[in-house]
C-alpha positions in Angstrom: 66.8 -160.0 -135.0 65.0 -158.6 -132.0 67.9 -159.3 -129.6 70.3 -157.3 -131.9 68.3 -154.1 -132.1 66.4 -154.3 -128.8 67.7 -155.7 -125.5 65.5 -156.9 -122.7 66.7 -158.1 -119.3 64.6 -158.8 -116.2 66.3 -158.9 -112.7 65.3 -160.9 -109.7 62.8 -158.3 -108.5 60.9 -158.4 -111.7 62.2 -155.1 -113.1 62.6 -155.4 -116.8 65.0 -153.0 -118.7 64.2 -152.6 -122.4 67.1 -150.9 -124.3 67.0 -149.5 -127.8 70.2 -150.9 -129.2 71.1 -149.0 -132.3 73.6 -146.5 -130.8 75.4 -145.9 -134.1 72.3 -144.2 -135.5 71.1 -142.7 -132.2 68.6 -145.5 -131.6 66.5 -144.4 -134.5 63.2 -146.2 -135.2 62.5 -148.4 -138.2 59.8 -151.0 -139.0 61.9 -153.8 -137.5 62.5 -152.0 -134.2 58.9 -150.8 -134.0 57.7 -154.5 -134.4 60.3 -155.6 -131.8 59.1 -153.0 -129.3 55.5 -154.0 -129.8 56.3 -157.7 -129.3 58.4 -157.0 -126.2 55.8 -154.7 -124.6 53.1 -157.3 -125.2 55.2 -160.1 -123.7 56.2 -158.1 -120.6 52.6 -157.0 -120.1 51.4 -160.6 -120.0 54.1 -161.6 -117.5 52.8 -161.6 -113.9 56.4 -161.8 -112.6 57.2 -158.4 -114.1 56.8 -155.6 -111.6 58.1 -152.6 -113.5 59.6 -151.7 -116.9 62.5 -149.3 -117.6 62.8 -148.0 -121.2 66.2 -146.5 -122.2 68.6 -146.2 -125.1 72.1 -147.5 -125.7 74.9 -145.0 -126.1 74.6 -141.2 -126.2 71.0 -140.9 -127.4 67.6 -142.0 -126.2 66.0 -142.0 -129.7 66.3 -139.7 -132.6 63.0 -140.7 -134.1 62.7 -142.4 -137.5 65.9 -143.5 -139.3 66.9 -142.3 -142.8 66.3 -145.6 -144.6 62.9 -145.9 -143.0 62.1 -142.4 -144.1 63.3 -143.2 -147.7 60.9 -146.1 -147.8 58.1 -143.9 -146.5 58.8 -141.3 -149.2 58.2 -143.9 -151.9 55.1 -145.4 -150.4 51.5 -144.7 -151.5 49.1 -143.3 -149.0 47.6 -146.8 -148.4 51.1 -148.2 -147.7 51.8 -145.3 -145.4 48.5 -146.0 -143.6 49.5 -149.6 -143.0 52.9 -148.5 -141.6 51.3 -145.7 -139.5 48.9 -148.2 -137.9 51.9 -150.3 -136.8 53.5 -147.2 -135.3 50.3 -146.2 -133.5 49.9 -149.7 -132.2 53.4 -149.7 -130.7 52.8 -146.4 -128.8 49.4 -147.7 -127.6 50.9 -150.9 -126.3 53.5 -149.0 -124.3 50.9 -146.5 -123.1 48.5 -149.1 -121.8 50.9 -151.6 -120.1 49.5 -152.6 -116.7 53.0 -152.6 -115.2 54.5 -149.2 -114.3 56.9 -147.8 -116.9 59.9 -145.5 -116.4 61.7 -143.7 -119.2 65.4 -143.5 -118.4 66.2 -140.7 -120.9 70.0 -141.0 -121.3 70.3 -138.4 -124.1 68.6 -136.7 -126.9 65.0 -137.6 -127.9 63.4 -136.2 -131.0 60.1 -136.8 -132.8 59.1 -140.4 -132.1 61.6 -140.5 -129.3 59.5 -137.9 -127.4 56.5 -140.1 -128.0 58.1 -143.0 -126.3 58.8 -140.8 -123.3 55.3 -139.5 -123.2 53.9 -143.0 -123.2 55.8 -143.9 -120.0 54.3 -143.3 -116.6 57.4 -141.7 -115.2 60.3 -140.0 -117.1 63.7 -139.1 -115.7 66.4 -137.5 -117.9 70.1 -136.8 -117.9 70.6 -133.1 -117.6 72.3 -132.8 -121.0 69.3 -134.3 -122.9 67.7 -132.3 -125.7 64.2 -132.7 -127.1 62.3 -131.6 -130.2 59.2 -132.5 -132.1 60.7 -132.0 -135.5 58.1 -133.2 -138.0 57.0 -129.9 -139.5 60.6 -129.2 -140.7 60.1 -132.0 -143.2 56.5 -131.1 -144.1 54.7 -133.7 -142.0 52.9 -133.7 -138.6 53.5 -135.6 -135.3 50.2 -137.4 -135.7 50.7 -140.8 -134.0 52.5 -139.3 -131.0 50.3 -136.3 -130.7 47.7 -137.7 -128.2 50.4 -138.8 -125.8 52.4 -135.6 -126.0 49.3 -133.5 -125.7 48.4 -135.4 -122.5 51.7 -134.7 -120.8 52.6 -131.3 -122.2 49.2 -129.7 -122.5 47.9 -127.8 -125.5 49.8 -124.5 -124.9 53.3 -126.0 -124.9 52.3 -128.5 -127.7 51.3 -125.6 -130.0 54.7 -123.9 -129.5 57.0 -126.9 -129.9 55.0 -128.7 -132.6 54.9 -125.5 -134.7 58.4 -124.3 -134.2 60.2 -127.7 -134.0 62.8 -125.9 -131.9 65.0 -127.8 -129.5 64.5 -127.5 -125.8 66.4 -128.7 -122.8 65.5 -130.5 -119.5 64.3 -127.3 -117.8 61.6 -126.9 -120.4 60.9 -130.6 -120.6 60.4 -130.6 -116.8 58.3 -127.4 -116.8 55.9 -128.7 -119.4 55.6 -132.2 -118.0 57.6 -134.3 -120.5 60.1 -135.1 -117.7 59.3 -135.6 -114.0 62.9 -135.2 -112.9 66.4 -134.9 -114.2 70.0 -135.3 -112.9 73.6 -135.2 -114.0 74.4 -138.3 -116.2 76.4 -139.9 -113.4 73.4 -139.6 -111.1 70.7 -140.7 -113.5 70.8 -144.4 -112.5 70.4 -143.5 -108.8 67.4 -141.4 -109.6 65.8 -144.2 -111.6 66.6 -146.7 -108.9 64.9 -144.6 -106.2 61.8 -144.4 -108.3 61.8 -148.2 -108.9 62.2 -148.8 -105.2 59.1 -146.7 -104.5 57.1 -148.5 -107.3 58.0 -151.9 -105.8 56.5 -150.9 -102.5 53.0 -150.8 -104.0 50.8 -153.8 -104.6 51.0 -155.0 -108.2 47.3 -155.1 -108.5 46.9 -151.7 -106.9 49.5 -150.2 -109.2 47.7 -151.6 -112.3 44.4 -150.3 -111.0 45.8 -146.9 -110.5 47.1 -146.8 -114.1 43.7 -147.9 -115.4 42.0 -145.3 -113.2 44.2 -142.5 -114.4 43.6 -143.3 -118.1 39.9 -143.8 -117.6 39.5 -140.5 -115.9 41.7 -138.6 -118.2 40.4 -140.2 -121.4 41.9 -143.2 -123.2 43.5 -143.1 -126.6 40.8 -145.1 -128.3 41.0 -147.3 -131.4 39.1 -144.5 -133.3 41.6 -141.9 -132.2 44.6 -144.1 -133.2 43.1 -144.7 -136.6 42.5 -141.0 -137.1 46.1 -140.2 -136.2 47.4 -143.0 -138.4 45.3 -141.8 -141.3 46.5 -138.2 -140.7 50.2 -139.0 -141.0 49.6 -141.3 -144.0 47.7 -138.5 -145.8 50.2 -135.7 -145.1 53.1 -137.9 -146.1 51.5 -138.4 -149.5 50.8 -134.7 -150.1 53.1 -132.6 -152.4 54.4 -130.8 -149.3 55.1 -134.0 -147.4 56.9 -135.5 -150.4 58.9 -132.3 -150.9 59.8 -132.2 -147.2 60.9 -135.8 -147.1 62.9 -135.5 -150.4 64.6 -132.3 -149.2 65.6 -133.9 -145.9 67.0 -137.0 -147.6 68.8 -134.9 -150.2 70.2 -132.6 -147.5 68.8 -129.5 -149.0 66.3 -126.9 -147.9 62.6 -127.6 -148.7 61.0 -125.2 -151.1 59.1 -123.3 -148.4 62.4 -122.5 -146.5 64.0 -121.3 -149.8 61.1 -119.0 -150.4 61.2 -117.7 -146.8 64.9 -116.8 -147.1 64.6 -115.2 -150.5 
């Protein structure tokens, strides 16, 4: 059920807090959670009483990306089945990215792969100073296709080239330097930082805030339906390749993929 894996509470000011609620597996994404996020973002977007949305994770992590069972299913899917799934993922990120209400990522801990995509889709991102980040897809023989337009928009092509290619972990200093975070603070000061930003957002006219969001996207270049379809098709194709299948299999079997074995021999 949605209320088990995703929590949503709205206070008297109209500030909605959406919490990924799978702390035992680091708030990893699966098909059910992706659908729940899409439905929740759509519902909040249509609600005139909502003034701002905070996205965060329960427990120690923000989101570790796709969960193991979800990846096992993907490994057994055809390219057509992967395309259908990738379209759902792309739609979820698009829904968050295009919300008319201002969105704030409260990054309470580690964010990897799709978790970094969620952060990039939010208007403002504030992290705990112990948070770690990585765009890990190449390590399992695939690409960060559906999150790539959003990460590229916030990190720029130079940083994206490095971190997408190496899949190395980086901390809040680098995340701040390259635009993935706007600010960070010790864990016990994180809520205060987020609250201060929310207070500022609530000072703006709701219509003006929505207009500013639309203006920023129009001038920068929106993530169009054509681009979303291209990224969905890209991840579906690479998952179905021999390399993608080998990478996913190696990850699930807790062994090195063939190209890592060859590099170390």
